[in-house]
N, CA, C and O atoms as a GROMACS GRO file, in nm:
protein
  416
    1MET      N    1   0.084  -0.118   0.000
    1MET     CA    2   0.000   0.000   0.000
    1MET      C    3   0.089   0.124   0.000
    1MET      O    4   0.183   0.133   0.078
    2VAL      N    5   0.060   0.218  -0.085
    2VAL     CA    6   0.136   0.342  -0.096
    2VAL      C    7   0.059   0.451  -0.024
    2VAL      O    8  -0.059   0.474  -0.051
    3LEU      N    9   0.126   0.519   0.067
    3LEU     CA   10   0.063   0.628   0.140
    3LEU      C   11   0.062   0.755   0.057
    3LEU      O   12   0.144   0.771  -0.034
    4SER      N   13  -0.030   0.844   0.087
    4SER     CA   14  -0.041   0.966   0.008
    4SER      C   15   0.086   1.050   0.013
    4SER      O   16   0.124   1.110  -0.088
    5ASP      N   17   0.154   1.055   0.128
    5ASP     CA   18   0.279   1.130   0.137
    5ASP      C   19   0.384   1.071   0.044
    5ASP      O   20   0.459   1.145  -0.020
    6ASP      N   21   0.388   0.937   0.036
    6ASP     CA   22   0.483   0.872  -0.055
    6ASP      C   23   0.450   0.907  -0.200
    6ASP      O   24   0.541   0.928  -0.280
    7CYS      N   25   0.322   0.912  -0.234
    7CYS     CA   26   0.281   0.946  -0.371
    7CYS      C   27   0.326   1.087  -0.406
    7CYS      O   28   0.379   1.112  -0.514
    8ALA      N   29   0.306   1.179  -0.314
    8ALA     CA   30   0.347   1.317  -0.339
    8ALA      C   31   0.498   1.325  -0.354
    8ALA      O   32   0.549   1.396  -0.441
    9GLN      N   33   0.569   1.252  -0.270
    9GLN     CA   34   0.716   1.253  -0.277
    9GLN      C   35   0.764   1.195  -0.409
    9GLN      O   36   0.858   1.247  -0.469
   10VAL      N   37   0.700   1.089  -0.456
   10VAL     CA   38   0.736   1.027  -0.583
   10VAL      C   39   0.713   1.126  -0.697
   10VAL      O   40   0.797   1.138  -0.786
   11ARG      N   41   0.600   1.196  -0.696
   11ARG     CA   42   0.570   1.294  -0.802
   11ARG      C   43   0.675   1.404  -0.805
   11ARG      O   44   0.724   1.441  -0.912
   12VAL      N   45   0.710   1.456  -0.689
   12VAL     CA   46   0.810   1.563  -0.682
   12VAL      C   47   0.944   1.511  -0.732
   12VAL      O   48   1.012   1.579  -0.809
   13CYS      N   49   0.984   1.392  -0.687
   13CYS     CA   50   1.111   1.334  -0.731
   13CYS      C   51   1.112   1.315  -0.882
   13CYS      O   52   1.213   1.343  -0.947
   14LYS      N   53   1.001   1.267  -0.939
   14LYS     CA   54   0.996   1.243  -1.083
   14LYS      C   55   1.010   1.374  -1.160
   14LYS      O   56   1.077   1.379  -1.263
   15ILE      N   57   0.948   1.480  -1.112
   15ILE     CA   58   0.959   1.609  -1.179
   15ILE      C   59   1.103   1.658  -1.176
   15ILE      O   60   1.155   1.703  -1.278
   16ILE      N   61   1.166   1.648  -1.061
   16ILE     CA   62   1.305   1.692  -1.048
   16ILE      C   63   1.395   1.607  -1.136
   16ILE      O   64   1.480   1.660  -1.208
   17VAL      N   65   1.378   1.475  -1.132
   17VAL     CA   66   1.462   1.384  -1.209
   17VAL      C   67   1.444   1.410  -1.358
   17VAL      O   68   1.543   1.414  -1.431
   18GLU      N   69   1.320   1.427  -1.404
   18GLU     CA   70   1.297   1.451  -1.546
   18GLU      C   71   1.366   1.579  -1.590
   18GLU      O   72   1.426   1.581  -1.698
   19TYR      N   73   1.361   1.683  -1.511
   19TYR     CA   74   1.428   1.807  -1.547
   19TYR      C   75   1.578   1.786  -1.555
   19TYR      O   76   1.641   1.825  -1.653
   20GLU      N   77   1.635   1.723  -1.452
   20GLU     CA   78   1.780   1.704  -1.450
   20GLU      C   79   1.827   1.612  -1.562
   20GLU      O   80   1.932   1.637  -1.621
   21LEU      N   81   1.751   1.509  -1.592
   21LEU     CA   82   1.792   1.417  -1.698
   21LEU      C   83   1.776   1.480  -1.835
   21LEU      O   84   1.852   1.448  -1.927
   22LYS      N   85   1.678   1.567  -1.852
   22LYS     CA   86   1.665   1.638  -1.979
   22LYS      C   87   1.784   1.729  -2.001
   22LYS      O   88   1.834   1.743  -2.113
   23GLU      N   89   1.829   1.791  -1.892
   23GLU     CA   90   1.944   1.880  -1.902
   23GLU      C   91   2.070   1.805  -1.943
   23GLU      O   92   2.148   1.853  -2.024
   24SER      N   93   2.091   1.684  -1.884
   24SER     CA   94   2.213   1.609  -1.914
   24SER      C   95   2.202   1.539  -2.049
   24SER      O   96   2.299   1.535  -2.125
   25GLY      N   97   2.084   1.482  -2.079
   25GLY     CA   98   2.060   1.420  -2.208
   25GLY      C   99   2.154   1.307  -2.246
   25GLY      O  100   2.187   1.291  -2.363
   26ILE      N  101   2.197   1.227  -2.148
   26ILE     CA  102   2.297   1.125  -2.176
   26ILE      C  103   2.239   0.983  -2.168
   26ILE      O  104   2.316   0.887  -2.171
   27ALA      N  105   2.110   0.968  -2.158
   27ALA     CA  106   2.052   0.835  -2.148
   27ALA      C  107   2.087   0.752  -2.272
   27ALA      O  108   2.106   0.806  -2.381
   28VAL      N  109   2.096   0.621  -2.253
   28VAL     CA  110   2.132   0.528  -2.359
   28VAL      C  111   2.006   0.459  -2.409
   28VAL      O  112   1.925   0.412  -2.329
   29LYS      N  113   1.988   0.451  -2.540
   29LYS     CA  114   1.874   0.378  -2.596
   29LYS      C  115   1.922   0.248  -2.656
   29LYS      O  116   2.013   0.247  -2.740
   30ILE      N  117   1.862   0.139  -2.613
   30ILE     CA  118   1.893   0.007  -2.667
   30ILE      C  119   1.760  -0.060  -2.699
   30ILE      O  120   1.674  -0.076  -2.612
   31LYS      N  121   1.743  -0.098  -2.823
   31LYS     CA  122   1.618  -0.160  -2.870
   31LYS      C  123   1.496  -0.079  -2.827
   31LYS      O  124   1.399  -0.133  -2.774
   32MET      N  125   1.503   0.052  -2.849
   32MET     CA  126   1.394   0.145  -2.823
   32MET      C  127   1.360   0.162  -2.675
   32MET      O  128   1.256   0.219  -2.641
   33LYS      N  129   1.446   0.113  -2.586
   33LYS     CA  130   1.424   0.130  -2.443
   33LYS      C  131   1.536   0.218  -2.388
   33LYS      O  132   1.652   0.201  -2.424
   34LYS      N  133   1.502   0.311  -2.300
   34LYS     CA  134   1.598   0.405  -2.246
   34LYS      C  135   1.658   0.351  -2.116
   34LYS      O  136   1.587   0.304  -2.028
   35TYR      N  137   1.791   0.360  -2.107
   35TYR     CA  138   1.864   0.317  -1.987
   35TYR      C  139   1.951   0.432  -1.939
   35TYR      O  140   1.991   0.518  -2.017
   36TYR      N  141   1.979   0.431  -1.809
   36TYR     CA  142   2.060   0.535  -1.748
   36TYR      C  143   2.186   0.473  -1.688
   36TYR      O  144   2.180   0.368  -1.625
   37ARG      N  145   2.298   0.540  -1.708
   37ARG     CA  146   2.425   0.492  -1.653
   37ARG      C  147   2.440   0.541  -1.510
   37ARG      O  148   2.360   0.620  -1.460
   38THR      N  149   2.544   0.493  -1.447
   38THR     CA  150   2.572   0.526  -1.306
   38THR      C  151   2.576   0.677  -1.283
   38THR      O  152   2.521   0.726  -1.184
   39ALA      N  153   2.641   0.750  -1.371
   39ALA     CA  154   2.654   0.896  -1.354
   39ALA      C  155   2.518   0.964  -1.349
   39ALA      O  156   2.496   1.052  -1.266
   40GLU      N  157   2.427   0.925  -1.438
   40GLU     CA  158   2.294   0.985  -1.441
   40GLU      C  159   2.215   0.950  -1.316
   40GLU      O  160   2.143   1.034  -1.262
   41VAL      N  161   2.228   0.826  -1.270
   41VAL     CA  162   2.157   0.783  -1.149
   41VAL      C  163   2.207   0.863  -1.029
   41VAL      O  164   2.128   0.910  -0.947
   42CYS      N  165   2.339   0.879  -1.018
   42CYS     CA  166   2.397   0.956  -0.908
   42CYS      C  167   2.352   1.101  -0.912
   42CYS      O  168   2.317   1.159  -0.809
   43GLN      N  169   2.353   1.160  -1.031
   43GLN     CA  170   2.310   1.299  -1.046
   43GLN      C  171   2.164   1.315  -1.005
   43GLN      O  172   2.129   1.408  -0.933
   44ALA      N  173   2.079   1.226  -1.051
   44ALA     CA  174   1.936   1.236  -1.022
   44ALA      C  175   1.908   1.216  -0.873
   44ALA      O  176   1.820   1.282  -0.817
   45ALA      N  177   1.982   1.125  -0.808
   45ALA     CA  178   1.959   1.095  -0.667
   45ALA      C  179   2.033   1.192  -0.575
   45ALA      O  180   2.004   1.199  -0.455
   46GLY      N  181   2.128   1.266  -0.630
   46GLY     CA  182   2.204   1.360  -0.548
   46GLY      C  183   2.305   1.291  -0.458
   46GLY      O  184   2.331   1.336  -0.346
   47ILE      N  185   2.362   1.181  -0.507
   47ILE     CA  186   2.462   1.107  -0.429
   47ILE      C  187   2.587   1.086  -0.514
   47ILE      O  188   2.583   1.102  -0.636
   48SER      N  189   2.696   1.049  -0.449
   48SER     CA  190   2.821   1.024  -0.521
   48SER      C  191   2.826   0.879  -0.570
   48SER      O  192   2.748   0.795  -0.526
   49LYS      N  193   2.918   0.852  -0.662
   49LYS     CA  194   2.934   0.714  -0.711
   49LYS      C  195   2.973   0.619  -0.598
   49LYS      O  196   2.916   0.510  -0.590
   50PRO      N  197   3.069   0.656  -0.511
   50PRO     CA  198   3.102   0.564  -0.401
   50PRO      C  199   2.981   0.532  -0.311
   50PRO      O  200   2.967   0.419  -0.264
   51THR      N  201   2.895   0.632  -0.288
   51THR     CA  202   2.774   0.608  -0.209
   51THR      C  203   2.681   0.512  -0.281
   51THR      O  204   2.626   0.421  -0.219
   52LEU      N  205   2.661   0.532  -0.411
   52LEU     CA  206   2.577   0.441  -0.488
   52LEU      C  207   2.630   0.299  -0.481
   52LEU      O  208   2.555   0.206  -0.454
   53PHE      N  209   2.759   0.282  -0.506
   53PHE     CA  210   2.818   0.148  -0.505
   53PHE      C  211   2.809   0.084  -0.367
   53PHE      O  212   2.782  -0.036  -0.356
   54ARG      N  213   2.831   0.163  -0.262
   54ARG     CA  214   2.822   0.110  -0.126
   54ARG      C  215   2.679   0.064  -0.095
   54ARG      O  216   2.659  -0.044  -0.039
   55ARG      N  217   2.581   0.145  -0.132
   55ARG     CA  218   2.442   0.109  -0.104
   55ARG      C  219   2.396  -0.010  -0.190
   55ARG      O  220   2.311  -0.087  -0.147
   56LEU      N  221   2.451  -0.024  -0.309
   56LEU     CA  222   2.421  -0.142  -0.390
   56LEU      C  223   2.478  -0.267  -0.323
   56LEU      O  224   2.411  -0.370  -0.317
   57ARG      N  225   2.603  -0.258  -0.273
   57ARG     CA  226   2.665  -0.371  -0.203
   57ARG      C  227   2.588  -0.409  -0.078
   57ARG      O  228   2.568  -0.527  -0.049
   58GLU      N  229   2.545  -0.307  -0.002
   58GLU     CA  230   2.472  -0.330   0.124
   58GLU      C  231   2.332  -0.383   0.099
   58GLU      O  232   2.271  -0.441   0.189
   59GLY      N  233   2.280  -0.365  -0.022
   59GLY     CA  234   2.144  -0.408  -0.052
   59GLY      C  235   2.040  -0.301  -0.025
   59GLY      O  236   1.920  -0.328  -0.035
   60THR      N  237   2.083  -0.180   0.011
   60THR     CA  238   1.990  -0.069   0.033
   60THR      C  239   1.920  -0.032  -0.097
   60THR      O  240   1.800  -0.002  -0.098
   61PHE      N  241   1.994  -0.035  -0.207
   61PHE     CA  242   1.939  -0.013  -0.341
   61PHE      C  243   1.942  -0.145  -0.416
   61PHE      O  244   2.030  -0.228  -0.394
   62SER      N  245   1.845  -0.164  -0.505
   62SER     CA  246   1.844  -0.283  -0.589
   62SER      C  247   1.947  -0.270  -0.700
   62SER      O  248   1.962  -0.163  -0.760
   63GLU      N  249   2.016  -0.377  -0.727
   63GLU     CA  250   2.118  -0.379  -0.833
   63GLU      C  251   2.051  -0.367  -0.970
   63GLU      O  252   1.939  -0.415  -0.989
   64ALA      N  253   2.120  -0.304  -1.064
   64ALA     CA  254   2.070  -0.294  -1.201
   64ALA      C  255   2.064  -0.434  -1.261
   64ALA      O  256   2.154  -0.515  -1.241
   65LYS      N  257   1.958  -0.461  -1.333
   65LYS     CA  258   1.940  -0.594  -1.392
   65LYS      C  259   2.016  -0.612  -1.523
   65LYS      O  260   2.032  -0.724  -1.572
   66ARG      N  261   2.063  -0.500  -1.579
   66ARG     CA  262   2.131  -0.507  -1.709
   66ARG      C  263   2.266  -0.437  -1.704
   66ARG      O  264   2.289  -0.345  -1.626
   67ARG      N  265   2.355  -0.483  -1.790
   67ARG     CA  266   2.487  -0.421  -1.807
   67ARG      C  267   2.519  -0.417  -1.955
   67ARG      O  268   2.470  -0.497  -2.034
   68ASP      N  269   2.603  -0.321  -1.992
   68ASP     CA  270   2.644  -0.314  -2.132
   68ASP      C  271   2.761  -0.409  -2.156
   68ASP      O  272   2.800  -0.483  -2.065
   69MET      N  273   2.817  -0.407  -2.276
   69MET     CA  274   2.923  -0.502  -2.310
   69MET      C  275   3.052  -0.478  -2.231
   69MET      O  276   3.138  -0.567  -2.223
   70ARG      N  277   3.066  -0.359  -2.171
   70ARG     CA  278   3.184  -0.330  -2.087
   70ARG      C  279   3.161  -0.370  -1.942
   70ARG      O  280   3.253  -0.363  -1.860
   71GLY      N  281   3.039  -0.412  -1.910
   71GLY     CA  282   3.006  -0.448  -1.773
   71GLY      C  283   2.951  -0.332  -1.691
   71GLY      O  284   2.929  -0.346  -1.571
   72TRP      N  285   2.928  -0.218  -1.755
   72TRP     CA  286   2.875  -0.102  -1.684
   72TRP      C  287   2.726  -0.121  -1.661
   72TRP      O  288   2.654  -0.173  -1.746
   73ARG      N  289   2.681  -0.078  -1.546
   73ARG     CA  290   2.539  -0.092  -1.511
   73ARG      C  291   2.452  -0.004  -1.600
   73ARG      O  292   2.488   0.109  -1.634
   74LEU      N  293   2.337  -0.058  -1.638
   74LEU     CA  294   2.234   0.016  -1.712
   74LEU      C  295   2.105   0.007  -1.632
   74LEU      O  296   2.049  -0.102  -1.616
   75PHE      N  297   2.059   0.119  -1.580
   75PHE     CA  298   1.939   0.124  -1.497
   75PHE      C  299   1.818   0.163  -1.581
   75PHE      O  300   1.827   0.253  -1.665
   76THR      N  301   1.706   0.096  -1.558
   76THR     CA  302   1.580   0.136  -1.622
   76THR      C  303   1.525   0.258  -1.550
   76THR      O  304   1.574   0.295  -1.443
   77ARG      N  305   1.426   0.319  -1.609
   77ARG     CA  306   1.363   0.436  -1.544
   77ARG      C  307   1.303   0.397  -1.410
   77ARG      O  308   1.310   0.474  -1.314
   78GLU      N  309   1.244   0.278  -1.403
   78GLU     CA  310   1.184   0.232  -1.279
   78GLU      C  311   1.290   0.213  -1.170
   78GLU      O  312   1.269   0.248  -1.054
   79GLU      N  313   1.405   0.156  -1.208
   79GLU     CA  314   1.515   0.137  -1.113
   79GLU      C  315   1.569   0.272  -1.067
   79GLU      O  316   1.598   0.291  -0.948
   80LEU      N  317   1.582   0.366  -1.160
   80LEU     CA  318   1.630   0.501  -1.127
   80LEU      C  319   1.533   0.568  -1.029
   80LEU      O  320   1.577   0.626  -0.929
   81ASP      N  321   1.404   0.561  -1.056
   81ASP     CA  322   1.304   0.623  -0.968
   81ASP      C  323   1.309   0.563  -0.828
   81ASP      O  324   1.298   0.636  -0.729
   82ALA      N  325   1.327   0.431  -0.819
   82ALA     CA  326   1.334   0.366  -0.688
   82ALA      C  327   1.456   0.412  -0.610
   82ALA      O  328   1.448   0.433  -0.489
   83ILE      N  329   1.568   0.429  -0.677
   83ILE     CA  330   1.691   0.475  -0.611
   83ILE      C  331   1.675   0.620  -0.565
   83ILE      O  332   1.714   0.654  -0.454
   84VAL      N  333   1.618   0.704  -0.650
   84VAL     CA  334   1.598   0.844  -0.613
   84VAL      C  335   1.506   0.853  -0.492
   84VAL      O  336   1.534   0.930  -0.399
   85LEU      N  337   1.399   0.777  -0.491
   85LEU     CA  338   1.305   0.778  -0.378
   85LEU      C  339   1.374   0.731  -0.251
   85LEU      O  340   1.360   0.793  -0.146
   86GLN      N  341   1.448   0.621  -0.260
   86GLN     CA  342   1.516   0.567  -0.142
   86GLN      C  343   1.626   0.662  -0.093
   86GLN      O  344   1.644   0.679   0.027
   87ALA      N  345   1.700   0.723  -0.185
   87ALA     CA  346   1.809   0.813  -0.147
   87ALA      C  347   1.757   0.938  -0.078
   87ALA      O  348   1.827   0.997   0.005
   88ASN      N  349   1.637   0.979  -0.111
   88ASN     CA  350   1.580   1.101  -0.055
   88ASN      C  351   1.477   1.076   0.055
   88ASN      O  352   1.407   1.168   0.098
   89ARG      N  353   1.469   0.952   0.098
   89ARG     CA  354   1.375   0.914   0.203
   89ARG      C  355   1.420   0.976   0.336
   89ARG      O  356   1.539   0.980   0.366
   90ILE      N  357   1.324   1.025   0.413
   90ILE     CA  358   1.353   1.084   0.543
   90ILE      C  359   1.302   0.988   0.650
   90ILE      O  360   1.186   0.945   0.646
   91ASN      N  361   1.388   0.956   0.744
   91ASN     CA  362   1.348   0.872   0.857
   91ASN      C  363   1.279   0.960   0.960
   91ASN      O  364   1.344   1.018   1.047
   92GLU      N  365   1.146   0.968   0.952
   92GLU     CA  366   1.071   1.058   1.038
   92GLU      C  367   1.061   1.006   1.180
   92GLU      O  368   1.045   1.085   1.273
   93GLY      N  369   1.070   0.876   1.199
   93GLY     CA  370   1.056   0.819   1.332
   93GLY      C  371   1.179   0.834   1.418
   93GLY      O  372   1.173   0.805   1.538
   94GLU      N  373   1.288   0.878   1.362
   94GLU     CA  374   1.414   0.887   1.436
   94GLU      C  375   1.448   1.033   1.465
   94GLU      O  376   1.458   1.115   1.375
   95GLU      N  377   1.464   1.062   1.592
   95GLU     CA  378   1.504   1.196   1.634
   95GLU      C  379   1.651   1.216   1.607
   95GLU      O  380   1.731   1.124   1.625
   96PHE      N  381   1.688   1.333   1.564
   96PHE     CA  382   1.829   1.365   1.540
   96PHE      C  383   1.875   1.459   1.650
   96PHE      O  384   1.807   1.556   1.683
   97SER      N  385   1.991   1.429   1.705
   97SER     CA  386   2.043   1.517   1.808
   97SER      C  387   2.194   1.526   1.795
   97SER      O  388   2.257   1.444   1.728
   98ASN      N  389   2.251   1.624   1.860
   98ASN     CA  390   2.396   1.639   1.859
   98ASN      C  391   2.464   1.527   1.933
   98ASN      O  392   2.582   1.501   1.909
   99ASP      N  393   2.393   1.459   2.024
   99ASP     CA  394   2.452   1.347   2.098
   99ASP      C  395   2.498   1.236   2.004
   99ASP      O  396   2.600   1.171   2.030
  100LYS      N  397   2.426   1.214   1.895
  100LYS     CA  398   2.463   1.110   1.800
  100LYS      C  399   2.591   1.143   1.727
  100LYS      O  400   2.661   1.054   1.681
  101LEU      N  401   2.621   1.271   1.717
  101LEU     CA  402   2.744   1.314   1.652
  101LEU      C  403   2.860   1.323   1.749
  101LEU      O  404   2.973   1.348   1.709
  102GLY      N  405   2.833   1.302   1.877
  102GLY     CA  406   2.938   1.313   1.977
  102GLY      C  407   2.957   1.456   2.024
  102GLY      O  408   3.055   1.486   2.092
  103ASN      N  409   2.864   1.544   1.987
  103ASN     CA  410   2.872   1.684   2.031
  103ASN      C  411   2.778   1.702   2.150
  103ASN      O  412   2.658   1.724   2.132
  104ASN      N  413   2.828   1.693   2.266
  104ASN     CA  414   2.744   1.704   2.386
  104ASN      C  415   2.717   1.846   2.424
  104ASN      O  416   2.648   1.872   2.522
   0.00000   0.00000   0.00000
């Protein structure tokens, strides 16, 4: 079940991602299907490549199901949207304090 807040967040993320991806214009088309490389996914999610790779290893993000002939990941639009949503998710149930940073 998708909550209304999640729906609104997905719509906002999609609008931002579409704008940013139009600006970069580097998506790859293979057999009439559009794929995004690691750089585009990182740009859209607002994370670095090392963060993306770490979260893929940890299982926080789902691994791309396809790779090109060089072994580079090719993400579908659905995979990209899921990563953007997960990367921008806010843990509302967890209080943030300076104590967690060691700043008493």
